[in-house]
C-alpha positions as a Markdown table, in Angstrom:
| # | Residue | x | y | z |
|---|---|---|---|---|
| 1 | Met | 293.0 | 263.4 | 199.8 |
| 2 | Arg | 293.4 | 260.8 | 197.0 |
| 3 | Pro | 296.7 | 259.0 | 197.0 |
| 4 | Asp | 298.8 | 259.9 | 193.9 |
| 5 | Leu | 299.7 | 256.5 | 192.4 |
| 6 | Asp | 300.8 | 257.9 | 189.0 |
| 7 | Ser | 303.5 | 260.2 | 190.2 |
| 8 | Thr | 305.7 | 257.6 | 191.8 |
| 9 | Pro | 309.1 | 259.3 | 192.0 |
| 10 | Ala | 310.9 | 256.2 | 190.8 |
| 11 | Gly | 310.7 | 257.3 | 187.1 |
| 12 | Asn | 308.9 | 255.9 | 184.1 |
| 13 | Gly | 310.6 | 252.6 | 183.5 |
| 14 | Leu | 310.0 | 249.0 | 184.7 |
| 15 | Ile | 310.8 | 249.8 | 188.3 |
| 16 | Ala | 308.3 | 252.7 | 188.4 |
| 17 | Thr | 305.6 | 250.5 | 186.8 |
| 18 | Leu | 306.3 | 247.8 | 189.4 |
| 19 | Gln | 306.2 | 250.3 | 192.2 |
| 20 | Arg | 302.9 | 251.7 | 191.1 |
| 21 | Thr | 301.4 | 248.2 | 190.7 |
| 22 | Ile | 302.5 | 247.2 | 194.2 |
| 23 | Asp | 301.3 | 250.6 | 195.6 |
| 24 | Arg | 297.9 | 249.9 | 194.0 |
| 25 | Ile | 297.7 | 246.4 | 195.5 |
| 26 | Ser | 298.8 | 247.9 | 198.9 |
| 27 | Leu | 296.1 | 250.5 | 198.7 |
| 28 | Val | 293.4 | 247.9 | 198.0 |
| 29 | Ala | 294.7 | 245.8 | 200.8 |
| 30 | Ala | 294.6 | 248.8 | 203.1 |
| 31 | Tyr | 290.9 | 249.5 | 202.2 |
| 32 | Val | 290.2 | 245.8 | 203.0 |
| 33 | Ala | 292.0 | 246.2 | 206.3 |
| 34 | Ala | 289.9 | 249.3 | 207.1 |
| 35 | Gly | 286.8 | 247.1 | 206.3 |
| 36 | Cys | 288.1 | 244.5 | 208.7 |
| 37 | Leu | 288.5 | 247.1 | 211.4 |
| 38 | Gly | 284.9 | 248.3 | 210.7 |
| 39 | Gly | 283.7 | 244.7 | 211.0 |
| 40 | Leu | 285.7 | 244.3 | 214.3 |
| 41 | Thr | 284.1 | 247.4 | 215.6 |
| 42 | Leu | 280.6 | 246.2 | 214.8 |
| 43 | Leu | 281.3 | 242.8 | 216.3 |
| 44 | Thr | 282.5 | 244.4 | 219.5 |
| 45 | Leu | 279.5 | 246.7 | 219.7 |
| 46 | Gly | 277.3 | 243.7 | 219.1 |
| 47 | Gln | 279.0 | 241.9 | 222.0 |
| 48 | Val | 278.5 | 244.9 | 224.3 |
| 49 | Ala | 274.8 | 245.4 | 223.2 |
| 50 | Leu | 274.0 | 241.7 | 223.8 |
| 51 | Gly | 275.8 | 241.8 | 227.2 |
| 52 | Val | 273.6 | 244.8 | 228.3 |
| 53 | Leu | 270.4 | 243.3 | 226.8 |
| 54 | Ser | 271.0 | 240.0 | 228.5 |
| 55 | Lys | 270.9 | 241.8 | 231.9 |
| 56 | Phe | 267.4 | 242.9 | 231.2 |
| 57 | Ser | 266.0 | 239.8 | 229.5 |
| 58 | His | 267.0 | 236.2 | 229.4 |
| 59 | Ala | 265.7 | 236.1 | 225.7 |
| 60 | Phe | 269.1 | 237.5 | 224.7 |
| 61 | Pro | 272.3 | 235.6 | 224.8 |
| 62 | Ser | 275.1 | 237.2 | 226.9 |
| 63 | Asp | 277.5 | 237.2 | 223.9 |
| 64 | Ile | 278.1 | 236.3 | 220.3 |
| 65 | Ala | 279.3 | 232.7 | 220.3 |
| 66 | Val | 282.0 | 233.3 | 217.7 |
| 67 | Gly | 282.8 | 236.8 | 218.8 |
| 68 | Trp | 286.3 | 236.3 | 220.2 |
| 69 | Glu | 287.3 | 233.9 | 217.4 |
| 70 | Tyr | 286.2 | 236.2 | 214.6 |
| 71 | Ser | 287.6 | 239.3 | 216.4 |
| 72 | Ala | 291.1 | 237.6 | 216.3 |
| 73 | Tyr | 290.7 | 236.8 | 212.6 |
| 74 | Leu | 289.6 | 240.3 | 211.8 |
| 75 | Met | 292.4 | 241.9 | 213.8 |
| 76 | Gly | 295.2 | 239.7 | 212.4 |
| 77 | Thr | 293.9 | 240.3 | 208.8 |
| 78 | Ala | 293.7 | 244.0 | 209.3 |
| 79 | Phe | 297.2 | 244.1 | 210.8 |
| 80 | Met | 298.8 | 242.2 | 207.9 |
| 81 | Leu | 296.8 | 243.8 | 205.1 |
| 82 | Gly | 297.5 | 247.3 | 206.4 |
| 83 | Gly | 301.3 | 246.8 | 206.9 |
| 84 | Ala | 302.3 | 247.3 | 203.3 |
| 85 | Leu | 300.7 | 250.7 | 202.9 |
| 86 | Thr | 301.9 | 251.8 | 206.3 |
| 87 | Met | 305.5 | 251.0 | 205.4 |
| 88 | Arg | 305.1 | 252.7 | 202.0 |
| 89 | Ala | 303.8 | 255.8 | 203.7 |
| 90 | Gly | 306.7 | 255.8 | 206.0 |
| 91 | Met | 304.4 | 255.5 | 209.0 |
| 92 | Gln | 305.8 | 252.3 | 210.5 |
| 93 | Ile | 307.5 | 252.4 | 213.9 |
| 94 | Arg | 311.3 | 252.6 | 213.4 |
| 95 | Val | 314.2 | 252.9 | 215.7 |
| 96 | Gln | 316.2 | 255.7 | 214.1 |
| 97 | Ile | 319.0 | 255.8 | 216.7 |
| 98 | Val | 321.5 | 253.9 | 214.6 |
| 99 | Met | 320.7 | 255.9 | 211.5 |
| 100 | Lys | 321.1 | 259.2 | 213.3 |
| 101 | Ser | 324.3 | 258.2 | 215.2 |
| 102 | Phe | 326.4 | 258.6 | 212.1 |
| 103 | Gly | 325.1 | 262.0 | 211.1 |
| 104 | Gly | 323.3 | 260.5 | 208.0 |
| 105 | Arg | 326.6 | 259.4 | 206.3 |
| 106 | Phe | 325.6 | 255.7 | 206.3 |
| 107 | Glu | 321.8 | 256.2 | 206.0 |
| 108 | Arg | 321.4 | 254.5 | 202.6 |
| 109 | Pro | 323.6 | 251.5 | 203.3 |
| 110 | Leu | 321.9 | 251.0 | 206.7 |
| 111 | Glu | 318.5 | 251.4 | 205.0 |
| 112 | Ile | 319.5 | 248.7 | 202.4 |
| 113 | Ile | 320.6 | 246.3 | 205.2 |
| 114 | Ser | 317.6 | 246.9 | 207.4 |
| 115 | Ser | 315.2 | 246.7 | 204.4 |
| 116 | Thr | 316.8 | 243.5 | 203.2 |
| 117 | Ile | 316.5 | 241.9 | 206.7 |
| 118 | Gly | 312.9 | 243.0 | 206.9 |
| 119 | Ala | 312.0 | 241.8 | 203.4 |
| 120 | Ala | 313.6 | 238.4 | 204.1 |
| 121 | Phe | 311.7 | 238.0 | 207.4 |
| 122 | Val | 308.3 | 239.1 | 205.9 |
| 123 | Ser | 308.9 | 236.9 | 202.8 |
| 124 | Phe | 309.6 | 233.9 | 205.0 |
| 125 | Leu | 306.5 | 234.6 | 207.1 |
| 126 | Ala | 304.4 | 234.9 | 203.9 |
| 127 | Val | 305.6 | 231.6 | 202.6 |
| 128 | Ser | 305.1 | 229.9 | 206.0 |
| 129 | Leu | 301.6 | 231.3 | 206.3 |
| 130 | Ala | 300.7 | 230.2 | 202.8 |
| 131 | Leu | 302.0 | 226.7 | 203.5 |
| 132 | Phe | 300.1 | 226.7 | 206.8 |
| 133 | Ala | 296.9 | 227.6 | 205.0 |
| 134 | Ala | 297.4 | 225.0 | 202.3 |
| 135 | Glu | 298.0 | 222.3 | 205.0 |
| 136 | Ser | 294.8 | 223.3 | 206.8 |
| 137 | Phe | 292.9 | 223.2 | 203.4 |
| 138 | Thr | 294.2 | 219.7 | 202.5 |
| 139 | Ser | 293.6 | 218.3 | 206.0 |
| 140 | Asn | 290.1 | 220.0 | 206.3 |
| 141 | Gln | 290.9 | 221.5 | 209.7 |
| 142 | Val | 288.1 | 223.6 | 211.3 |
| 143 | Ser | 288.1 | 225.8 | 214.4 |
| 144 | Gly | 286.7 | 224.2 | 217.6 |
| 145 | Gly | 284.2 | 227.0 | 218.3 |
| 146 | Ser | 282.5 | 227.9 | 215.0 |
| 147 | Leu | 283.6 | 225.0 | 212.8 |
| 148 | Thr | 285.0 | 227.6 | 210.4 |
| 149 | Pro | 287.5 | 226.0 | 207.9 |
| 150 | Leu | 290.8 | 227.3 | 209.2 |
| 151 | Trp | 292.3 | 227.8 | 205.8 |
| 152 | Ile | 290.0 | 230.8 | 205.2 |
| 153 | Pro | 291.4 | 233.1 | 208.0 |
| 154 | Gln | 294.9 | 231.6 | 207.5 |
| 155 | Ala | 294.7 | 232.5 | 203.7 |
| 156 | Thr | 293.8 | 236.1 | 204.5 |
| 157 | Leu | 296.8 | 236.4 | 206.8 |
| 158 | Ala | 299.0 | 234.8 | 204.1 |
| 159 | Leu | 297.6 | 237.2 | 201.5 |
| 160 | Gly | 298.2 | 240.3 | 203.7 |
| 161 | Thr | 301.7 | 239.1 | 204.5 |
| 162 | Thr | 302.4 | 238.5 | 200.8 |
| 163 | Val | 301.4 | 242.1 | 199.9 |
| 164 | Tyr | 303.6 | 243.3 | 202.8 |
| 165 | Ala | 306.5 | 241.1 | 201.4 |
| 166 | Leu | 306.1 | 242.6 | 197.9 |
| 167 | Gln | 306.2 | 246.1 | 199.3 |
| 168 | Ser | 309.2 | 245.1 | 201.4 |
| 169 | Ile | 311.1 | 243.7 | 198.4 |
| 170 | Met | 310.2 | 246.8 | 196.4 |
| 171 | Arg | 311.7 | 248.9 | 199.3 |
| 172 | Val | 315.0 | 247.0 | 199.0 |
| 173 | Ile | 315.1 | 247.7 | 195.2 |
| 174 | Ala | 314.3 | 251.4 | 195.7 |
| 175 | Ala | 317.0 | 251.6 | 198.4 |
| 176 | Val | 319.6 | 250.0 | 196.2 |
| 177 | Leu | 318.7 | 252.2 | 193.2 |
| 178 | Asp | 318.7 | 255.3 | 195.5 |
| 179 | Lys | 315.0 | 256.0 | 194.8 |
| 180 | Pro | 312.6 | 257.6 | 197.3 |
| 181 | Leu | 311.3 | 255.0 | 199.8 |
| 182 | Val | 308.2 | 256.8 | 200.9 |
| 183 | Asn | 305.1 | 257.9 | 198.8 |
| 184 | Glu | 304.2 | 261.1 | 200.6 |
| 185 | Ser | 300.6 | 261.0 | 199.1 |
| 186 | Phe | 299.8 | 258.0 | 201.3 |
| 187 | Lys | 300.4 | 259.9 | 204.5 |
| 188 | Val | 297.3 | 260.9 | 206.5 |
| 189 | Ala | 299.1 | 262.2 | 209.6 |
| 190 | Ser | 302.6 | 262.8 | 210.9 |
| 191 | Ala | 304.4 | 259.9 | 212.6 |
| 192 | Ser | 304.2 | 261.8 | 215.9 |
| 193 | Glu | 300.4 | 262.1 | 215.9 |
């Protein structure tokens, strides 16, 4: 099923255009996250295959030297890049007990408060990760195992968190304007599956 980016329920004005743009960025980020998970799967399968082959022949190394390091990079990047679309699809894990305890009477104000706190936290994290990557770039830091310039994986984390922050800020705006918070076309399963 193709996500419906052009029927964002926020209307046809500036807010709707902004939401569609952030949704498109989030969708691209989610595809990159899926690619990272695919790469992580291939790296893990390669690790397993080498482990098995090394038992039969000493010509094969027992593992991929940078396997653990790059696995961590890919997992972190996938997590951060996928967060924005997960939130927009309404598939994030949420504790609904407070929202439900008032019978839905304060659902929108509580949503505004929780979304604002979340957006502030994710925005702070995005700025911090961007500054961290910039510091690694200017100081030419490299990893100990593979000599990978650290700014590269740090920049991907910062990029993913920035997309997540944009979607979080858009959620606050939508909550304040009493617009729908979830794009149903992004859902691929129910939250209970």
